[in-house]
Backbone as a printed PyTorch tensor [residue, N CA C, xyz], in Angstrom:
tensor([[[151.5690, -15.8660, -74.1920],
         [150.9650, -14.7510, -73.4850],
         [151.0890, -13.5050, -74.3500]],

        [[150.0330, -12.6960, -74.3200],
         [150.0310, -11.4300, -75.0530],
         [149.5950, -10.3110, -74.1180]],

        [[150.1380,  -9.1510, -74.3590],
         [149.6920,  -7.9390, -73.6780],
         [149.4570,  -6.9070, -74.7660]],

        [[148.2340,  -6.3520, -74.8000],
         [147.8390,  -5.4040, -75.8370],
         [148.0850,  -5.9640, -77.2350]],

        [[147.8530,  -7.2690, -77.3920],
         [147.9940,  -7.9070, -78.6860],
         [149.4260,  -8.2530, -79.0720]],

        [[150.3930,  -7.9580, -78.2170],
         [151.8000,  -8.2390, -78.5210],
         [152.2360,  -9.4700, -77.7360]],

        [[152.7560, -10.4630, -78.4670],
         [153.2180, -11.6950, -77.8310],
         [154.5270, -11.4120, -77.0860]],

        [[154.5760, -11.8400, -75.8350],
         [155.7730, -11.6700, -75.0180],
         [156.6560, -12.8890, -75.2510]],

        [[157.8460, -12.6410, -75.7860],
         [158.7490, -13.7440, -76.1050],
         [160.1630, -13.3990, -75.6810]],

        [[160.8730, -14.3840, -75.2260],
         [162.2890, -14.2420, -74.9180],
         [162.5540, -13.5130, -73.6240]],

        [[163.6550, -13.8920, -72.9770],
         [164.0160, -13.2520, -71.7150],
         [164.5720, -11.8490, -71.9280]],

        [[164.5460, -11.0830, -70.8720],
         [165.0910,  -9.7380, -70.9000],
         [166.5970,  -9.7960, -71.1490]],

        [[167.1040,  -8.8790, -71.9510],
         [168.5400,  -8.7730, -72.1990],
         [168.9620,  -7.3450, -71.8980]],

        [[169.9820,  -7.2210, -71.0940],
         [170.5360,  -5.9190, -70.7270],
         [171.8570,  -5.7470, -71.4730]],

        [[172.0250,  -4.6220, -72.1390],
         [173.2670,  -4.3030, -72.8430],
         [174.1310,  -3.4820, -71.8920]],

        [[175.3510,  -3.9540, -71.6690],
         [176.2780,  -3.2810, -70.7530],
         [177.4540,  -2.7940, -71.5840]],

        [[177.5950,  -1.4950, -71.6770],
         [178.6650,  -0.9200, -72.4870],
         [179.7110,  -0.2980, -71.5630]],

        [[180.9540,  -0.7170, -71.7830],
         [182.0820,  -0.1400, -71.0570],
         [182.8730,   0.6580, -72.0860]],

        [[182.8120,   1.9920, -72.0230],
         [183.5180,   2.8060, -73.0170],
         [185.0350,   2.6970, -72.8560]],

        [[185.7090,   2.5520, -73.9550],
         [187.1700,   2.5070, -73.9730],
         [187.6500,   3.3190, -75.1680]],

        [[188.8450,   3.8240, -75.0500],
         [189.4610,   4.5260, -76.1680],
         [190.3690,   3.5760, -76.9240]],

        [[191.0730,   4.1230, -77.8780],
         [192.0320,   3.3250, -78.6250],
         [191.3800,   2.3920, -79.6130]],

        [[192.0680,   1.2740, -79.8740],
         [191.5960,   0.3240, -80.8870],
         [190.3300,  -0.4110, -80.4790]],

        [[190.1180,  -0.6200, -79.1710],
         [188.9860,  -1.4200, -78.7060],
         [187.6690,  -0.6530, -78.8010]],

        [[187.7180,   0.6350, -78.6100],
         [186.5080,   1.4770, -78.5460],
         [185.6460,   1.0530, -77.3670]],

        [[184.4500,   0.5420, -77.6280],
         [183.5380,   0.1470, -76.5620],
         [183.5480,  -1.3700, -76.3810]],

        [[183.4750,  -1.7970, -75.1360],
         [183.3540,  -3.2180, -74.8280],
         [181.8940,  -3.4560, -74.4640]],

        [[181.2830,  -4.3890, -75.1440],
         [179.8530,  -4.6310, -74.9510],
         [179.6300,  -6.0350, -74.3950]],

        [[178.9740,  -6.0720, -73.2440],
         [178.5300,  -7.3240, -72.6410],
         [177.0200,  -7.3880, -72.7910]],

        [[176.5120,  -8.5940, -72.9190],
         [175.0680,  -8.7960, -72.9210],
         [174.7400,  -9.7090, -71.7520]],

        [[173.8240,  -9.2520, -70.9260],
         [173.3670, -10.0440, -69.7810],
         [171.9230, -10.4340, -70.0490]],

        [[171.6620, -11.7160, -69.9910],
         [170.3170, -12.2230, -70.2540],
         [169.7020, -12.7360, -68.9650]],

        [[168.4370, -12.4250, -68.7860],
         [167.7210, -12.8860, -67.5930],
         [167.7440, -14.4060, -67.5210]],

        [[167.9030, -14.9110, -66.3240],
         [167.8310, -16.3460, -66.0840],
         [166.3970, -16.6380, -65.6790]],

        [[165.7190, -17.3760, -66.5100],
         [164.2950, -17.6300, -66.2960],
         [164.0700, -18.7000, -65.2400]],

        [[164.9670, -19.6760, -65.1850],
         [164.7580, -20.8070, -64.3000],
         [166.0790, -21.1840, -63.6260]],

        [[166.0600, -21.2560, -62.3180],
         [167.2500, -21.6020, -61.5430],
         [167.2870, -23.0960, -61.2040]],

        [[166.3860, -23.8690, -61.7950],
         [166.3000, -25.2910, -61.4830],
         [167.6140, -26.0120, -61.7570]],

        [[168.2880, -25.6630, -62.8570],
         [169.5720, -26.2820, -63.1950],
         [170.5550, -26.1400, -62.0360]],

        [[170.6220, -24.9450, -61.4850],
         [171.5390, -24.7010, -60.3680],
         [171.0570, -25.4130, -59.1010]],

        [[169.7920, -25.2330, -58.7850],
         [169.2530, -25.7600, -57.5330],
         [169.2990, -27.2920, -57.4700]],

        [[169.1810, -27.9620, -58.6170],
         [169.2760, -29.4260, -58.6330],
         [170.7020, -29.8850, -58.3430]],

        [[171.6640, -29.2240, -58.9880],
         [173.0710, -29.6180, -58.8120],
         [173.6380, -29.1680, -57.4740]],

        [[173.1740, -28.0080, -57.0090],
         [173.7470, -27.4020, -55.8070],
         [172.6250, -26.9360, -54.8710]],

        [[171.9610, -27.8730, -54.1960],
         [170.8490, -27.4800, -53.3130],
         [171.3400, -26.6570, -52.1240]],

        [[170.4640, -25.8200, -51.6430],
         [170.7890, -24.9990, -50.4720],
         [171.0160, -25.8980, -49.2680]],

        [[171.9480, -25.5170, -48.4200],
         [172.1780, -26.3270, -47.2160],
         [170.9780, -26.2390, -46.2750]],

        [[170.8020, -27.2730, -45.4830],
         [169.7150, -27.2970, -44.5030],
         [170.2730, -26.9650, -43.1260]],

        [[169.5250, -26.1860, -42.3970],
         [169.9220, -25.8510, -41.0240],
         [169.7520, -27.0810, -40.1440]],

        [[170.6460, -27.2580, -39.1800],
         [170.4620, -28.3770, -38.2470],
         [169.2170, -28.1330, -37.4000]],

        [[168.6730, -29.1980, -36.8880],
         [167.4570, -29.0690, -36.0700],
         [167.8190, -29.0070, -34.5920]],

        [[167.0430, -28.2230, -33.8980],
         [167.1250, -28.2190, -32.4370],
         [165.7710, -28.6860, -31.9220]],

        [[165.8030, -29.3380, -30.7740],
         [164.5570, -29.8520, -30.2020],
         [164.1990, -29.0030, -28.9890]],

        [[163.0220, -28.4200, -29.0660],
         [162.5080, -27.5860, -27.9770],
         [161.7550, -28.4820, -26.9990]],

        [[161.4690, -27.9600, -25.8260],
         [160.6740, -28.7500, -24.8680],
         [159.3770, -29.2210, -25.5220]],

        [[159.0230, -30.4370, -25.2350],
         [157.8330, -31.0370, -25.8340],
         [158.1800, -31.8180, -27.0960]],

        [[159.4560, -31.8660, -27.4440],
         [159.8960, -32.6400, -28.5980],
         [159.6790, -31.9740, -29.9410]],

        [[159.3500, -30.6830, -29.9380],
         [159.1080, -29.9760, -31.2040],
         [160.4560, -29.6020, -31.8190]],

        [[160.6170, -29.9360, -33.0990],
         [161.8680, -29.6660, -33.8090],
         [161.7670, -28.3560, -34.5850]],

        [[162.8480, -27.5810, -34.5190],
         [162.9480, -26.3140, -35.2340],
         [164.3020, -26.2340, -35.9300]],

        [[164.3610, -25.6160, -37.1010],
         [165.6710, -25.4090, -37.7260],
         [166.4480, -24.3520, -36.9350]],

        [[167.7320, -24.6000, -36.7530],
         [168.5980, -23.6680, -36.0190],
         [169.3440, -22.7950, -37.0240]],

        [[168.7080, -21.7040, -37.4300],
         [169.2990, -20.8080, -38.4230],
         [170.4690, -20.0010, -37.8600]],

        [[170.6340, -20.0190, -36.5440],
         [171.7320, -19.2780, -35.9130],
         [172.9960, -20.1290, -35.7740]],

        [[172.9280, -21.3790, -36.1620],
         [174.0840, -22.2580, -36.1010],
         [175.1990, -21.6800, -36.9780]],

        [[176.4020, -21.5190, -36.3880],
         [177.4960, -20.8560, -37.1140],
         [177.9590, -21.6560, -38.3280]],

        [[177.9860, -22.9680, -38.2360],
         [178.3850, -23.7790, -39.3890],
         [177.3720, -23.6340, -40.5250]],

        [[176.0900, -23.6710, -40.1630],
         [175.0580, -23.5020, -41.1810],
         [175.1590, -22.1190, -41.8120]],

        [[175.3580, -21.0860, -40.9990],
         [175.4390, -19.7150, -41.5240],
         [176.5730, -19.5980, -42.5430]],

        [[177.7140, -20.2020, -42.2430],
         [178.8470, -20.1570, -43.1760],
         [178.5290, -20.9460, -44.4410]],

        [[177.9500, -22.1400, -44.2920],
         [177.5940, -22.9520, -45.4580],
         [176.5990, -22.2060, -46.3550]],

        [[175.6100, -21.5830, -45.7150],
         [174.5970, -20.8690, -46.4900],
         [175.2080, -19.6570, -47.1930]],

        [[176.0910, -18.9400, -46.5030],
         [176.7630, -17.7880, -47.1010],
         [177.6000, -18.2300, -48.3040]],

        [[178.3450, -19.3030, -48.1520],
         [179.1530, -19.8360, -49.2600],
         [178.2630, -20.2480, -50.4330]],

        [[177.1510, -20.9240, -50.1300],
         [176.2070, -21.3540, -51.1710],
         [175.6180, -20.1400, -51.9040]],

        [[175.2330, -19.1200, -51.1580],
         [174.6320, -17.9250, -51.7700],
         [175.6550, -17.1860, -52.6430]],

        [[176.8850, -17.0780, -52.1820],
         [177.9290, -16.4220, -52.9860],
         [178.2110, -17.2170, -54.2570]],

        [[178.2490, -18.5380, -54.1290],
         [178.4690, -19.4020, -55.2920],
         [177.3350, -19.2330, -56.2900]],

        [[176.1020, -19.1430, -55.7940],
         [174.9510, -18.9740, -56.6800],
         [174.9990, -17.6140, -57.3730]],

        [[175.4440, -16.5910, -56.6720],
         [175.5690, -15.2620, -57.2760],
         [176.6150, -15.2820, -58.3960]],

        [[177.7400, -15.9530, -58.1550],
         [178.7610, -16.0810, -59.1940],
         [178.2140, -16.8340, -60.4030]],

        [[177.4850, -17.9330, -60.1530],
         [176.8780, -18.7130, -61.2320],
         [175.9100, -17.8440, -62.0320]],

        [[175.1090, -17.0530, -61.3320],
         [174.1340, -16.1870, -61.9930],
         [174.8330, -15.2170, -62.9350]],

        [[175.9110, -14.6200, -62.4860],
         [176.6390, -13.6640, -63.3210],
         [177.1890, -14.3590, -64.5650]],

        [[177.8430, -15.4900, -64.3660],
         [178.4330, -16.2070, -65.4890],
         [177.3690, -16.7190, -66.4540]],

        [[176.2890, -17.2770, -65.9200],
         [175.2140, -17.8130, -66.7610],
         [174.5520, -16.6880, -67.5600]],

        [[174.3240, -15.5700, -66.9230],
         [173.6950, -14.4410, -67.5890],
         [174.5900, -13.8760, -68.6940]],

        [[175.8890, -13.7930, -68.4230],
         [176.8280, -13.2310, -69.4040],
         [177.1000, -14.1830, -70.5660]],

        [[176.6060, -15.4210, -70.4920],
         [176.7400, -16.3350, -71.6280],
         [176.0700, -15.7720, -72.8790]],

        [[175.1950, -14.8050, -72.7180],
         [174.5400, -14.1710, -73.8660],
         [175.5060, -13.2670, -74.6480]],

        [[176.6610, -12.9780, -74.0800],
         [177.6570, -12.1260, -74.7450],
         [178.3670, -12.9400, -75.8300]],

        [[178.2320, -12.5220, -77.0790],
         [178.9020, -13.2600, -78.1560],
         [180.4190, -13.2830, -77.9550]],

        [[180.9920, -14.4380, -78.1720],
         [182.4440, -14.6360, -78.1660],
         [183.1290, -14.3370, -76.8310]],

        [[182.4000, -14.3470, -75.7430],
         [183.0180, -14.1510, -74.4330],
         [183.6480, -15.4710, -74.0070]],

        [[184.9310, -15.4320, -73.7000],
         [185.6450, -16.6370, -73.2860],
         [186.3630, -16.3560, -71.9720]],

        [[186.1300, -17.2050, -71.0100],
         [186.8280, -17.1250, -69.7340],
         [188.0190, -18.0820, -69.7860]],

        [[189.1190, -17.6830, -69.2150],
         [190.3290, -18.5150, -69.2610],
         [190.4620, -19.4440, -68.0580]],

        [[189.8980, -19.0520, -66.9080],
         [190.1000, -19.8350, -65.6820],
         [188.8010, -20.3540, -65.0820]],

        [[187.7360, -20.2710, -65.8450],
         [186.4270, -20.6760, -65.3210],
         [185.9410, -21.9200, -66.0500]],

        [[185.5080, -22.8800, -65.2690],
         [184.8980, -24.0990, -65.7900],
         [183.5260, -24.1990, -65.1240]],

        [[182.4750, -24.1330, -65.9210],
         [181.1200, -24.1270, -65.3630],
         [180.7780, -25.4230, -64.6350]],

        [[181.5770, -26.4700, -64.7990],
         [181.3670, -27.7040, -64.0560],
         [182.1380, -27.7170, -62.7390]],

        [[182.8910, -26.6520, -62.4680],
         [183.6860, -26.5650, -61.2450],
         [183.3640, -25.2630, -60.5030]],

        [[182.4210, -25.3390, -59.5620],
         [181.9820, -24.1370, -58.8420],
         [183.1260, -23.3630, -58.1710]],

        [[184.1750, -24.0620, -57.7970],
         [185.2860, -23.3710, -57.1350],
         [185.9870, -22.3850, -58.0740]],

        [[185.7130, -22.4630, -59.3790],
         [186.3380, -21.5300, -60.3320],
         [185.4550, -20.3240, -60.6580]],

        [[184.1990, -20.3720, -60.2740],
         [183.2500, -19.3370, -60.7000],
         [183.6100, -17.9430, -60.2220]],

        [[184.1620, -17.8320, -59.0330],
         [184.5300, -16.5130, -58.5140],
         [185.7100, -15.8920, -59.2440]],

        [[186.3490, -16.6550, -60.1120],
         [187.5010, -16.1390, -60.8650],
         [187.1400, -15.0420, -61.8480]],

        [[185.8450, -14.8770, -62.1410],
         [185.4720, -13.8650, -63.1290],
         [185.9820, -12.4850, -62.7210]],

        [[185.9590, -12.1890, -61.4220],
         [186.4450, -10.8780, -60.9640],
         [187.9430, -10.7240, -61.2380]],

        [[188.7060, -11.7700, -60.9500],
         [190.1460, -11.7270, -61.2050],
         [190.4360, -11.5920, -62.6980]],

        [[189.6730, -12.2970, -63.5190],
         [189.8730, -12.1860, -64.9660],
         [189.5380, -10.7900, -65.4750]],

        [[188.4680, -10.2120, -64.9510],
         [188.1200,  -8.8480, -65.3650],
         [189.2050,  -7.8610, -64.9240]],

        [[189.6990,  -8.0230, -63.7130],
         [190.7930,  -7.1600, -63.2410],
         [192.0320,  -7.3310, -64.1110]],

        [[192.3700,  -8.5790, -64.4320],
         [193.5390,  -8.8610, -65.2690],
         [193.3800,  -8.2540, -66.6630]],

        [[192.1350,  -8.0940, -67.1160],
         [191.8570,  -7.4800, -68.4150],
         [191.7400,  -5.9580, -68.2970]],

        [[192.1700,  -5.4240, -67.1500],
         [192.2220,  -3.9740, -66.8930],
         [190.8670,  -3.3060, -66.7140]],

        [[189.8680,  -4.0710, -66.2440],
         [188.5960,  -3.4510, -65.8840],
         [188.7540,  -2.8690, -64.4860]],

        [[188.2790,  -1.6530, -64.3090],
         [188.3510,  -1.0070, -63.0000],
         [187.2490,  -1.5550, -62.1010]],

        [[187.3770,  -1.2830, -60.8110],
         [186.3530,  -1.7460, -59.8550],
         [184.9610,  -1.2180, -60.2280]],

        [[184.8190,   0.0670, -60.5740],
         [183.4790,   0.5400, -60.9740],
         [182.9630,  -0.1310, -62.2530]],

        [[183.8620,  -0.4790, -63.1680],
         [183.4300,  -1.1710, -64.3860],
         [182.9310,  -2.5750, -64.0520]],

        [[183.6100,  -3.2530, -63.1440],
         [183.1650,  -4.5870, -62.7260],
         [181.8060,  -4.5020, -62.0450]],

        [[181.6290,  -3.4960, -61.2160],
         [180.3220,  -3.2910, -60.5600],
         [179.2540,  -3.0040, -61.6040]],

        [[179.6010,  -2.2450, -62.6350],
         [178.6420,  -1.9400, -63.7120],
         [178.1970,  -3.2400, -64.4070]],

        [[179.1350,  -4.1410, -64.6420],
         [178.8030,  -5.4260, -65.2600],
         [177.8890,  -6.2280, -64.3330]],

        [[178.2540,  -6.2970, -63.0630],
         [177.4300,  -7.0360, -62.0930],
         [176.0390,  -6.4200, -61.9730]],

        [[175.9610,  -5.0900, -61.9710],
         [174.6600,  -4.4190, -61.8990],
         [173.8320,  -4.6670, -63.1580]],

        [[174.5010,  -4.7790, -64.3010],
         [173.8000,  -5.0960, -65.5440],
         [173.1610,  -6.4680, -65.4860]],

        [[173.8710,  -7.4220, -64.8890],
         [173.3120,  -8.7720, -64.7080],
         [172.1050,  -8.7050, -63.7780]],

        [[172.2450,  -7.9580, -62.7000],
         [171.1360,  -7.8040, -61.7580],
         [169.9260,  -7.1690, -62.4480]],

        [[170.1710,  -6.1640, -63.2790],
         [169.0760,  -5.5020, -63.9890],
         [168.4060,  -6.4580, -64.9770]],

        [[169.1950,  -7.3090, -65.6240],
         [168.6210,  -8.2550, -66.5860],
         [167.7950,  -9.3230, -65.8750]],

        [[168.2910,  -9.7880, -64.7360],
         [167.6470, -10.9020, -64.0280],
         [166.5200, -10.4590, -63.1060]],

        [[166.4450,  -9.1950, -62.8420],
         [165.4140,  -8.6820, -61.9530],
         [165.0540,  -7.2800, -62.3770]],

        [[164.4850,  -6.5670, -61.4980],
         [164.1460,  -5.1770, -61.7910],
         [164.7420,  -4.2930, -60.7190]],

        [[165.3650,  -3.2290, -61.1470],
         [165.8060,  -2.2760, -60.1420],
         [164.7550,  -1.1760, -60.0280]],

        [[164.7420,  -0.4890, -58.9160],
         [163.6970,   0.4890, -58.6350],
         [163.6710,   1.6030, -59.6750]],

        [[164.8360,   1.9910, -60.1690],
         [164.8960,   3.0610, -61.1730],
         [164.1210,   2.6530, -62.4310]],

        [[164.3230,   1.4120, -62.8800],
         [163.6150,   0.9470, -64.0750],
         [162.1090,   0.8620, -63.8340]],

        [[161.7190,   0.4190, -62.6530],
         [160.2930,   0.3560, -62.3170],
         [159.6880,   1.7510, -62.3510]],

        [[160.3750,   2.7140, -61.7460],
         [159.8790,   4.0910, -61.7130],
         [159.7740,   4.6790, -63.1220]],

        [[160.7830,   4.4240, -63.9660],
         [160.7560,   4.9310, -65.3410],
         [159.6010,   4.3180, -66.1300]],

        [[159.3920,   3.0140, -65.9910],
         [158.3040,   2.3440, -66.6980],
         [156.9420,   2.8720, -66.2270]],

        [[156.8220,   3.0780, -64.9310],
         [155.5700,   3.6060, -64.3760],
         [155.3100,   5.0080, -64.9160]],

        [[156.3430,   5.8210, -64.9840],
         [156.1960,   7.1900, -65.5010],
         [155.7650,   7.1610, -66.9710]],

        [[156.3720,   6.3060, -67.7760],
         [155.9750,   6.1830, -69.1890],
         [154.5130,   5.7760, -69.2970]],

        [[154.1030,   4.8170, -68.4650],
         [152.7160,   4.3590, -68.4860],
         [151.7720,   5.4970, -68.1230]],

        [[152.0930,   6.2180, -67.0520],
         [151.2090,   7.2920, -66.5990],
         [151.1310,   8.4320, -67.6030]],

        [[152.2450,   8.7760, -68.2320],
         [152.2410,   9.8300, -69.2500],
         [151.3730,   9.4060, -70.4280]],

        [[151.5140,   8.1510, -70.8620],
         [150.6970,   7.6420, -71.9650],
         [149.2290,   7.6030, -71.6060]],

        [[148.9440,   7.2110, -70.3810],
         [147.5490,   7.1400, -69.9120],
         [146.9400,   8.5330, -69.8350]],

        [[147.7150,   9.4880, -69.3310],
         [147.2230,  10.8660, -69.2340],
         [146.9360,  11.4350, -70.6210]],

        [[147.8020,  11.1560, -71.5830],
         [147.5900,  11.6340, -72.9540],
         [146.3270,  11.0130, -73.5400]],

        [[146.1010,   9.7390, -73.2800],
         [144.9010,   9.0700, -73.7950],
         [143.6430,   9.6670, -73.1630]],

        [[143.7050,   9.9670, -71.8670],
         [142.5460,  10.5600, -71.1950],
         [142.2630,  11.9660, -71.7360]],

        [[143.3020,  12.7430, -71.9900],
         [143.1150,  14.0830, -72.5540],
         [142.4860,  14.0020, -73.9320]],

        [[142.9210,  13.0310, -74.7320],
         [142.3800,  12.8550, -76.0700],
         [140.9040,  12.4920, -75.9880]],

        [[140.5460,  11.6130, -75.0470],
         [139.1510,  11.2200, -74.8970],
         [138.3000,  12.4010, -74.4500]],

        [[138.8150,  13.2130, -73.5230],
         [138.0270,  14.3280, -73.0070],
         [137.8980,  15.4560, -74.0210]],

        [[138.7550,  15.5100, -75.0150],
         [138.6610,  16.5670, -76.0090],
         [137.6880,  16.2200, -77.1200]],

        [[137.2180,  14.9770, -77.1440],
         [136.2510,  14.5730, -78.1500],
         [134.8970,  15.1860, -77.8350]],

        [[134.0200,  15.2600, -78.8240],
         [132.6660,  15.7630, -78.6310],
         [131.9730,  14.9430, -77.5510]],

        [[131.2960,  15.6120, -76.6320],
         [130.6560,  14.9270, -75.5210],
         [129.3620,  14.2430, -75.9200]],

        [[128.6930,  14.6990, -76.9700],
         [127.4080,  14.1190, -77.3660],
         [127.5730,  12.7730, -78.0350]],

        [[126.6450,  11.8830, -77.7440],
         [126.6730,  10.5640, -78.3650],
         [126.0750,  10.6880, -79.7480]],

        [[126.7880,  10.2360, -80.7600],
         [126.3350,  10.4010, -82.1350],
         [125.3070,   9.3300, -82.5310]],

        [[125.4160,   8.1440, -81.9550],
         [124.4490,   7.1030, -82.3070],
         [124.2200,   6.2060, -81.1070]],

        [[123.1310,   5.5100, -81.1300],
         [122.7680,   4.5630, -80.0880],
         [123.4560,   3.2350, -80.3980]],

        [[123.5370,   2.3280, -79.3930],
         [124.1150,   1.0120, -79.6700],
         [123.4240,   0.2890, -80.8280]],

        [[122.1680,   0.6320, -81.0880],
         [121.4470,  -0.0010, -82.1980],
         [121.9160,   0.5220, -83.5390]],

        [[122.6390,   1.6400, -83.5330],
         [123.1040,   2.2180, -84.7950],
         [122.2290,   3.3840, -85.2350]],

        [[121.0620,   3.5920, -84.5640],
         [120.1830,   4.6980, -84.9140],
         [120.7800,   5.9840, -84.3930]],

        [[120.5330,   7.1150, -85.0500],
         [121.0450,   8.3930, -84.5510],
         [120.4950,   8.6860, -83.1500]],

        [[121.3500,   9.2960, -82.3090],
         [120.9430,   9.6160, -80.9380],
         [120.0280,  10.8160, -80.9800]],

        [[119.0640,  10.8310, -80.0660],
         [118.1270,  11.9460, -79.9550],
         [118.4270,  12.7030, -78.6740]],

        [[118.3300,  14.0360, -78.7090],
         [118.5670,  14.8340, -77.5140],
         [117.4920,  14.6140, -76.4610]],

        [[116.3200,  14.0950, -76.8440],
         [115.2200,  13.9370, -75.8890],
         [115.3230,  12.6470, -75.1020]],

        [[116.2050,  11.7320, -75.4620],
         [116.2820,  10.4530, -74.7460],
         [117.1990,  10.5260, -73.5910]]])
């Protein structure tokens, strides 16, 4: 795929910088957009709501079932943890000590590991928000991109309107006549 002649390649990558003093200076994480969740969804499918039967024998999923609600909440939290870890795999040399990607019960440990490494709560949120920004779009980025587009478009329109209004030649290549 191309836009304006430029081939679109590779997923979005968000650079997350956590400023530090001392010997470490800045800590840099890279969050890469996850293009396809099929890997996760195949291994860990979403739970299904139990069915209830209404009069007339019509079956409906019971989304208000408390067991289903808890299962779905657990599944969604697990998927969010997986998304963060999978996205942060783009960070060179990042090693987790208590996380095994084959064991979902360990995925939530990333927060504990970040805390143990002296990351503050706002820094952890910054990392999580960076993953969200890489994997999706936040409204601020959409607004900024729209503003850049509109400013560029306005400049192009001004340039066009400042050009001479008279047509210099006809589509045939012959000089234009004022009488036509």
